[in-house]
C-alpha positions as a printed NumPy array, in Angstrom:
array([[  0.236,  -0.506,   0.124],
       [  0.77 ,   3.428,  -0.79 ],
       [  2.148,   5.878,   1.11 ],
       [  0.35 ,   9.265,   1.536],
       [  2.888,  12.252,   3.125],
       [  1.411,  15.249,   3.449],
       [  3.388,  18.266,   4.602],
       [  2.399,  20.697,   6.644],
       [  3.6  ,  24.409,   6.15 ],
       [  2.658,  27.946,   8.075],
       [  0.31 ,  30.354,   6.293],
       [ -0.037,  31.642,   3.014],
       [ -0.988,  29.229,   1.157],
       [ -0.186,  30.454,  -2.199],
       [  0.323,  28.379,  -5.551],
       [  1.288,  29.606,  -8.202],
       [  2.261,  28.592, -11.722],
       [  4.972,  31.526, -11.827],
       [  8.705,  30.885, -11.553],
       [ 11.44 ,  33.496, -11.006],
       [ 12.785,  32.056, -14.531],
       [  9.171,  33.288, -15.948],
       [  8.956,  35.695, -15.101],
       [ 12.24 ,  37.022, -16.129],
       [ 11.683,  36.39 , -19.649],
       [  8.428,  37.36 , -19.561],
       [ 10.124,  40.933, -19.317],
       [ 12.765,  40.331, -21.862],
       [  9.463,  39.855, -24.157],
       [  7.875,  43.031, -22.954],
       [ 11.087,  44.726, -23.648],
       [ 12.419,  42.863, -26.723],
       [ 10.204,  45.699, -28.822],
       [ 12.   ,  48.849, -26.924],
       [ 14.514,  46.779, -28.21 ],
       [ 14.365,  45.894, -31.808],
       [ 13.454,  49.696, -32.035],
       [ 16.165,  51.025, -30.419],
       [ 18.479,  48.6  , -32.624],
       [ 17.04 ,  49.97 , -36.658],
       [ 16.953,  53.864, -34.937],
       [ 20.263,  53.567, -33.884],
       [ 22.312,  50.206, -35.12 ],
       [ 25.057,  48.27 , -34.942],
       [ 26.219,  50.121, -31.497],
       [ 22.92 ,  49.398, -29.714],
       [ 23.498,  46.358, -30.768],
       [ 26.559,  45.339, -29.712],
       [ 26.092,  47.57 , -26.185],
       [ 23.202,  45.478, -25.706],
       [ 25.136,  42.307, -26.069],
       [ 27.414,  42.949, -23.669],
       [ 25.679,  44.423, -21.512],
       [ 23.645,  41.091, -20.651],
       [ 26.586,  38.694, -21.502],
       [ 28.67 ,  41.182, -19.076],
       [ 25.82 ,  40.391, -16.544],
       [ 25.42 ,  36.687, -16.457],
       [ 29.922,  36.719, -15.891],
       [ 29.895,  39.193, -13.38 ],
       [ 27.22 ,  36.897, -11.168],
       [ 28.043,  33.304, -12.72 ],
       [ 31.998,  34.767, -10.753],
       [ 30.842,  35.925,  -7.552],
       [ 29.168,  32.405,  -7.591],
       [ 31.951,  30.86 ,  -8.036],
       [ 34.148,  32.484,  -5.738],
       [ 31.405,  33.181,  -2.991],
       [ 30.968,  29.013,  -3.102],
       [ 26.947,  29.678,  -3.423],
       [ 24.698,  27.892,  -5.914],
       [ 24.839,  29.751,  -9.697],
       [ 21.829,  31.9  , -10.771],
       [ 22.401,  32.827, -13.521],
       [ 19.777,  30.392, -15.421],
       [ 16.984,  32.429, -13.58 ],
       [ 17.387,  34.93 , -15.64 ],
       [ 17.672,  38.081, -13.654],
       [ 21.389,  38.529, -15.21 ],
       [ 20.185,  39.117, -17.353],
       [ 17.522,  40.915, -17.423],
       [ 19.688,  43.812, -15.48 ],
       [ 21.98 ,  43.532, -17.965],
       [ 19.771,  44.768, -20.531],
       [ 18.044,  47.689, -18.644],
       [ 21.854,  48.679, -18.25 ],
       [ 22.219,  48.139, -21.536],
       [ 18.316,  50.801, -22.376],
       [ 19.843,  53.526, -19.996],
       [ 22.753,  53.618, -22.863],
       [ 23.567,  55.806, -25.112],
       [ 24.734,  54.424, -28.737],
       [ 28.373,  55.533, -28.649],
       [ 29.751,  55.575, -32.318],
       [ 32.076,  53.065, -32.325],
       [ 34.68 ,  54.624, -34.945],
       [ 34.788,  57.365, -31.512],
       [ 34.397,  55.332, -28.541],
       [ 35.943,  52.006, -30.01 ],
       [ 36.432,  50.92 , -25.979],
       [ 33.831,  52.719, -24.362],
       [ 31.037,  50.731, -26.336],
       [ 32.349,  47.39 , -24.948],
       [ 33.276,  49.179, -21.451],
       [ 30.616,  51.148, -20.41 ],
       [ 28.029,  48.497, -20.226],
       [ 30.681,  45.622, -18.521],
       [ 31.521,  48.23 , -15.786],
       [ 28.244,  49.591, -15.408],
       [ 26.569,  45.522, -15.297],
       [ 29.477,  45.038, -12.339],
       [ 28.301,  47.468, -10.314],
       [ 24.677,  46.369, -10.704],
       [ 24.864,  42.479, -10.33 ],
       [ 27.901,  42.992,  -7.545],
       [ 27.149,  45.704,  -5.552],
       [ 23.819,  46.547,  -6.246],
       [ 22.732,  43.362,  -6.143],
       [ 24.688,  40.14 ,  -4.857],
       [ 26.374,  41.967,  -2.126],
       [ 23.252,  42.538,  -0.174],
       [ 22.167,  39.46 ,  -0.125],
       [ 21.459,  38.925,  -4.612],
       [ 17.875,  38.21 ,  -5.404],
       [ 14.954,  39.694,  -3.976],
       [ 17.815,  41.381,  -1.087],
       [ 18.326,  44.139,  -3.618],
       [ 17.097,  47.738,  -2.065],
       [ 17.344,  49.4  ,  -5.072],
       [ 17.327,  48.321,  -8.381],
       [ 20.273,  47.157,  -9.291],
       [ 20.081,  48.345, -13.137],
       [ 19.695,  52.312, -12.274],
       [ 22.093,  51.627,  -9.459],
       [ 24.834,  50.361, -12.318],
       [ 23.437,  53.943, -14.501],
       [ 23.645,  55.709, -12.277],
       [ 26.968,  54.859, -11.802],
       [ 28.477,  55.307, -15.042],
       [ 27.534,  58.35 , -14.963],
       [ 29.205,  59.903, -12.021],
       [ 32.206,  58.166, -13.408],
       [ 31.48 ,  58.805, -16.474],
       [ 29.789,  62.268, -17.77 ],
       [ 30.173,  63.249, -21.117],
       [ 30.284,  59.423, -22.224],
       [ 26.424,  58.681, -20.419],
       [ 25.103,  62.286, -20.994],
       [ 25.227,  65.039, -23.145],
       [ 26.287,  65.541, -26.6  ],
       [ 26.818,  61.891, -26.6  ],
       [ 22.903,  61.291, -27.162],
       [ 23.323,  61.583, -30.599],
       [ 20.805,  61.561, -33.618],
       [ 19.067,  58.727, -35.397],
       [ 20.106,  56.567, -38.32 ],
       [ 17.352,  58.972, -39.61 ],
       [ 17.471,  62.23 , -39.037],
       [ 19.667,  64.357, -41.093],
       [ 21.619,  66.116, -38.287],
       [ 24.717,  67.705, -36.977],
       [ 25.987,  65.882, -33.275],
       [ 28.162,  67.916, -31.726],
       [ 24.253,  70.363, -32.427],
       [ 22.08 ,  67.877, -31.294],
       [ 19.807,  68.042, -28.225],
       [ 17.586,  65.284, -27.121],
       [ 13.995,  66.378, -26.924],
       [ 14.544,  66.986, -22.867],
       [ 17.816,  68.951, -23.282],
       [ 15.945,  71.018, -26.49 ],
       [ 12.897,  72.115, -23.129],
       [ 15.086,  72.857, -21.386],
       [ 17.247,  74.916, -23.361],
       [ 15.22 ,  76.837, -25.602],
       [ 11.375,  75.913, -24.483],
       [ 11.756,  73.759, -27.378],
       [ 11.324,  70.02 , -27.775],
       [ 12.235,  70.204, -31.24 ],
       [ 10.979,  67.083, -32.455],
       [  7.585,  66.763, -33.433],
       [  5.063,  63.913, -30.881],
       [  5.132,  61.504, -33.769],
       [  8.578,  61.089, -33.314],
       [  8.945,  60.765, -29.88 ],
       [  6.109,  57.543, -29.835],
       [  7.466,  56.342, -33.238],
       [ 10.76 ,  56.495, -31.197],
       [ 12.897,  58.957, -34.153],
       [ 14.913,  61.197, -31.382],
       [ 18.209,  60.592, -29.555],
       [ 18.914,  59.37 , -26.115],
       [ 19.389,  55.949, -24.664],
       [ 18.863,  53.094, -26.324],
       [ 15.815,  52.192, -24.255],
       [ 13.882,  56.17 , -24.242],
       [ 12.977,  55.953, -27.52 ],
       [  9.965,  54.612, -28.797],
       [  7.197,  55.555, -26.911],
       [  4.542,  52.326, -28.443],
       [  7.516,  49.912, -27.491],
       [  7.893,  50.407, -24.744],
       [  3.957,  50.859, -23.431],
       [  3.142,  47.586, -25.513],
       [  5.404,  45.873, -23.376],
       [  4.718,  47.457, -20.689],
       [  0.089,  46.375, -21.463],
       [  2.316,  42.305, -22.072],
       [  3.478,  42.76 , -18.63 ],
       [ -0.127,  44.33 , -16.858],
       [ -2.229,  41.528, -18.783],
       [  0.463,  38.887, -17.749],
       [  0.224,  39.816, -14.279],
       [  3.302,  40.348, -13.558],
       [  2.993,  43.494, -13.06 ],
       [  0.929,  45.771, -11.064],
       [ -0.945,  48.905, -12.753],
       [ -0.817,  50.85 ,  -9.545],
       [  2.624,  51.881,  -9.329],
       [  2.872,  52.901, -13.701],
       [  0.193,  54.256, -13.952],
       [  0.9  ,  56.58 , -10.295],
       [  3.764,  57.558, -11.681],
       [  2.521,  58.713, -15.646],
       [ -0.379,  60.807, -14.11 ],
       [  1.64 ,  62.253, -11.862],
       [  4.685,  63.556, -13.722],
       [  1.044,  65.053, -16.134],
       [ -0.846,  66.691, -13.595],
       [  2.311,  68.384, -12.255],
       [  4.44 ,  68.954, -15.394],
       [  0.303,  71.432, -15.832],
       [  0.715,  72.297, -12.617],
       [  3.485,  74.382, -12.364],
       [  2.203,  74.476, -15.926],
       [ -0.731,  76.404, -15.406],
       [  0.313,  78.391, -11.911],
       [  2.222,  80.58 , -13.938],
       [  5.372,  79.003, -12.654],
       [  8.711,  79.988, -15.342],
       [ 11.738,  78.281, -14.491],
       [ 13.777,  76.218, -16.61 ],
       [ 10.945,  77.031, -19.114],
       [  8.107,  75.495, -17.153],
       [  5.736,  76.961, -18.764],
       [  6.567,  75.511, -22.869],
       [  5.742,  72.415, -21.183],
       [  2.083,  69.736, -22.818],
       [  1.189,  66.169, -22.488],
       [  3.607,  65.362, -24.418],
       [  6.783,  64.942, -22.265],
       [  5.419,  61.582, -21.26 ],
       [  6.578,  60.739, -24.835],
       [  9.838,  62.268, -24.31 ],
       [ 13.14 ,  60.807, -22.065],
       [ 12.729,  57.631, -19.639],
       [  9.545,  57.606, -18.07 ],
       [  7.766,  54.918, -19.895],
       [ 10.568,  52.627, -19.589],
       [ 11.535,  53.927, -16.032],
       [  7.591,  53.344, -14.721],
       [  7.131,  50.142, -16.609],
       [  9.82 ,  48.196, -16.513],
       [ 12.188,  50.035, -13.814],
       [  9.272,  51.828, -10.606],
       [  7.849,  48.129, -10.663],
       [ 11.218,  46.138,  -9.576],
       [ 10.244,  43.236,  -6.767],
       [ 12.442,  43.67 ,  -4.621],
       [ 13.181,  47.805,  -4.554],
       [  9.498,  48.495,  -4.711],
       [  5.788,  48.097,  -1.932],
       [  4.413,  46.02 ,  -2.204],
       [  1.479,  47.125,  -0.462],
       [ -1.664,  47.867,  -3.089],
       [ -1.89 ,  51.646,  -0.774],
       [  2.062,  51.899,  -0.568],
       [  2.332,  51.158,  -4.642],
       [  0.316,  54.394,  -5.654],
       [  2.561,  56.519,  -2.701],
       [  5.628,  55.118,  -4.505],
       [  4.433,  55.815,  -7.731],
       [  3.29 ,  58.888,  -7.049],
       [  6.243,  60.223,  -5.079],
       [  9.389,  59.105,  -8.159],
       [  6.843,  61.369, -10.85 ],
       [  6.626,  64.095,  -8.415],
       [ 10.819,  63.985,  -7.934],
       [ 10.44 ,  63.433, -12.111],
       [  8.937,  66.997, -12.182],
       [ 11.007,  68.512,  -9.706],
       [ 14.304,  67.274, -11.442],
       [ 13.433,  68.417, -14.974],
       [ 12.298,  71.019, -14.186],
       [ 13.969,  72.996, -11.33 ],
       [ 16.971,  70.341, -11.998],
       [ 19.95 ,  71.162, -13.663],
       [ 19.872,  67.735, -15.04 ],
       [ 17.032,  68.055, -18.515],
       [ 15.658,  64.162, -16.9  ],
       [ 14.777,  62.932, -13.644],
       [ 13.166,  59.366, -14.06 ],
       [ 15.951,  57.102, -12.475],
       [ 16.827,  59.618,  -9.88 ],
       [ 13.47 ,  60.121,  -8.213],
       [ 13.063,  55.848,  -8.573],
       [ 16.245,  55.727,  -6.902],
       [ 15.188,  58.119,  -4.248],
       [ 12.547,  55.936,  -3.39 ],
       [ 13.93 ,  52.998,  -3.452],
       [ 15.044,  54.046,  -0.32 ],
       [ 11.841,  55.094,   1.289],
       [ 10.302,  51.893,   0.376],
       [ 10.085,  50.16 ,   4.076],
       [  8.73 ,  53.175,   5.624],
       [  6.638,  53.064,   3.088],
       [  5.139,  49.942,   3.648],
       [  5.467,  50.3  ,   7.856],
       [  3.002,  53.621,   6.745],
       [  0.243,  51.193,   4.91 ],
       [  0.799,  47.773,   6.783],
       [ -2.382,  45.668,   6.702],
       [ -4.183,  45.215,  10.33 ],
       [ -3.671,  41.693,  11.115],
       [ -6.364,  40.149,  11.389],
       [ -8.395,  39.832,  14.496],
       [ -6.206,  43.133,  15.685],
       [ -7.194,  45.205,  18.959],
       [ -5.892,  47.966,  19.663],
       [ -3.782,  48.463,  23.141],
       [ -5.605,  50.494,  25.431],
       [ -3.587,  51.965,  27.407],
       [ -4.69 ,  52.106,  30.84 ],
       [ -3.638,  55.518,  33.588],
       [ -2.025,  54.877,  36.482],
       [ -4.027,  56.45 ,  39.315],
       [ -2.34 ,  58.183,  41.704],
       [ -2.73 ,  56.739,  45.549]])
């Protein structure tokens, strides 16, 4: 007679067919449209940086696990997602002008993202900030001329002088106009990082993740709406700092807002898990993004807004943590003086 074993475990008893690797594969699939558009608009350099970043992330994670004598976690595809996201946050440098940096930047960035921001804090699920954004912030601080400003060259389909070209947000900061049509912004025929150009591709990928229930709509929708609302609030209040009055709804389609809202602000380990916390997190990211874009010296504020809000997640979850079922608030008993 066959013995049946009963496994007893603590609550909650949640059953799901999703695994870490399946979730990460879905994220890779969702990023593919934007990555393909980036390669189409920027060419071979974009493809080289994407491949190098993915290779670097997998390499550093494998080496760390081997040195630390831990189980190799490459098969969960989390390193692939980190490398791909980091590459999407890098400009497509010209191979003829920067033959070493095209390969060096992704390798250095993924080293910081995987080793410093992820593994040294315990690995997947233990990182308190988004590893890809941490890697990008490190590269921007270490190599500003290669990761900002003039590094964001025009696409292959723009007949513009690279020396005088400015991205839509940079142009808005300097001249008060986007220097690009909304159609170009939606399709991706604008300068910027590899993954922030085609807003339509990013929205399609984000909707795919929401439909598959990989991410919740609460953070990205709150994030984007907050940027939109506060952009118009400052505009209607007559605040003209750094050409604020020229801003309109099309600003949400430029820069890294769509990429950050759908793919980086929703990182499981560095975003709140409570429903109310997700709204607060999205609102905070959007508000800080608008403040940096309008009053800061940097035309883009998505990366730093998400990193700053990552630091606030423990506090947000403490505020929004649901009460235990049957919880009764203790009553303070006043001491009677005798």
